[in-house]
ROLONU-90632 format. One record per residue (C-alpha): residue in one letter; y, x, z. Coordinates in Angstrom, 1 decimal, decimal comma. Layout:
BEGIN
[A; [Y; X; Z]],
...
% end
This chain:
BEGIN
[M; [0,0; 0,0; 0,0]],
[L; [3,5; 1,3; -0,8]],
[L; [6,4; 0,8; 1,5]],
[A; [9,9; 2,5; 1,5]],
[E; [11,7; 4,6; 4,1]],
[K; [14,8; 2,6; 5,1]],
[S; [17,0; 5,7; 5,4]],
[T; [16,2; 7,3; 2,1]],
[G; [14,5; 4,6; -0,1]],
[H; [11,6; 7,0; -0,8]],
[L; [8,3; 5,4; -1,4]],
[V; [5,6; 5,9; 1,3]],
[E; [1,9; 5,4; 0,6]],
[I; [0,1; 3,8; 3,6]],
[K; [-3,6; 4,5; 3,5]],
[D; [-4,7; 2,6; 6,6]],
[V; [-3,5; -1,0; 6,3]],
[K; [-5,3; -2,0; 9,5]],
[M; [-3,1; 0,4; 11,4]],
[L; [0,0; -1,0; 9,6]],
[I; [-0,7; -4,6; 10,6]],
[D; [-1,8; -3,8; 14,2]],
[P; [1,3; -4,7; 16,3]],
[N; [0,1; -2,4; 19,1]],
[E; [0,4; 0,6; 16,9]],
[P; [4,1; 1,8; 16,7]],
[R; [3,3; 4,4; 14,1]],
[V; [1,4; 4,6; 10,9]],
[M; [0,2; 7,5; 8,8]],
[G; [2,0; 7,7; 5,4]],
[S; [2,5; 10,1; 2,5]],
[V; [6,1; 10,2; 1,2]],
[H; [6,2; 10,1; -2,6]],
[Y; [9,2; 12,3; -3,4]],
[G; [9,4; 14,9; -6,2]],
[E; [6,4; 15,9; -8,2]],
[E; [3,6; 15,2; -5,7]],
[A; [2,9; 13,1; -2,7]],
[Q; [3,5; 15,0; 0,5]],
[D; [0,9; 15,4; 3,2]],
[P; [0,3; 12,4; 5,5]],
[E; [2,5; 12,3; 8,6]],
[P; [3,0; 9,7; 11,4]],
[M; [6,0; 7,4; 10,8]],
[L; [7,5; 4,7; 13,0]],
[K; [7,0; 1,3; 11,6]],
[T; [10,6; 0,5; 12,4]],
[E; [11,7; 3,0; 9,9]],
[L; [9,8; 1,4; 7,0]],
[A; [10,4; -1,7; 4,8]],
[F; [9,0; -3,2; 1,7]],
[P; [10,3; -1,5; -1,5]],
[S; [12,4; -4,7; -2,2]],
[G; [14,3; -4,0; 1,1]],
[E; [12,7; -6,8; 3,0]],
[A; [11,8; -5,9; 6,6]],
[L; [8,2; -5,8; 7,8]],
[P; [6,9; -9,0; 9,4]],
[V; [7,5; -9,1; 13,2]],
[C; [3,9; -9,8; 13,8]],
[W; [3,1; -6,2; 12,5]],
[T; [5,6; -4,5; 14,8]],
[D; [5,9; -6,5; 18,0]],
[P; [2,8; -7,3; 20,1]],
[D; [4,7; -9,9; 22,1]],
[Y; [6,2; -11,7; 19,1]],
[R; [4,6; -15,1; 20,1]],
[Q; [6,1; -14,9; 23,6]],
[K; [9,7; -14,8; 22,2]],
[Q; [9,6; -18,0; 20,2]],
% end
């Protein structure tokens, strides 16, 4: 799955979608696609990522208590 870094707009390839959608995981491993090659995977905060369209990630992916706040 491809997401984008909010600060730079660079695409980030997420290999483990289960980790991405787990609200108890604040970080996800991703490879930045910048330049000629994808970079080595590194941990990234989910709060620093968005969909390539600029839309934010769903709250249920980032906040384990999202149901309590309704």
